[in-house]
Steps between C-alpha positions, in 0.01 A plus 500: 500500500634843403396808692534847349496820703517838331570785740385839369636814665257789553460802276665826601380695801619823663699307762685309229582817308621673818711210638259489794439192712156385401234641729178401327471745211312430178651447158529825308315590180797410280541164673129425470504585127803277441337214691176535301701494176670179616171323576490169319880475464532215752427135419164385639550393862328226694502732801576867577642603836552855622703645785282694743626847410310779327740524207505123439120480513468798264761360262318167484172679430656716227647186342151348497594233754253388764712362780492375855690694767770285662642635830820291463587705190491835680794736450795542734389668823742788561341606828544866592663577163174441312403801287837676542761551227830319520666843511290603804575179684867518405526853639322408824649152551814463284647212699169312498465533121858385452439200721171418325670502159782270613350269764206291369405398854463857629148631572541769766266726299224300666398298197623191321859413409606425143590147611150457645328606177727271296412207727128585491491510121724194472254306714210621288681396180573156643125441537416671168718248322238238574235700311432393143458767232585867471471745788525876446584693818503881509748580777732770630851517349663371818293182477640440151850556640437253783371240252811535282725467806316181594486328163866567423616408852666840540604645833241743639752783454448469122145637552620863460692418182181422308298769322135440415356758259131590521252293304735216408450125519746263665414143409577185693436145391576207721456142601659256743662765719663700222398830341609658173496877469420754228555857620332832437302463179321830428125456476471755222680782326332838497461699176789726609728195520526489879537140610354405833 
């Protein structure tokens, strides 16, 4: 039995454009338009799953996907940094930001560590591998990073070395405890040539 999971990153939002830790904002008008133009670009799934965040839910809707919210696929909890820009946090807590970017087990911001999110998503993928057919999951970029870390057996520190552009698909196919990976396929190309 082969299981296929396609992770789709959300469309652009103000927090993404401002390098702000996600705090619950909606996708912006440009992101919504790009997602609507990409509707129908994914292979037909057997199931659609959505992370419980506003921008993932709105991206799924704009893509024409009717999905089920899955709490295990929620984004990385950054605690008190939520809604703040990296620049703001870096100015207020430079040592904490430096530690967060170098120590995957650190979570003194009051949220979840990078190692914890990688383990959470790895556990979810281990059970998803027993699911026949194609799953499309609209998730936050850090969930895609955690999945890549897991399927390639990378150290958790590699998490920050992975970029996940908005509105791209990262495809996994697997069976018998092994996943294959196809990274960052754009869902569509806009008329102005911008790939997302």
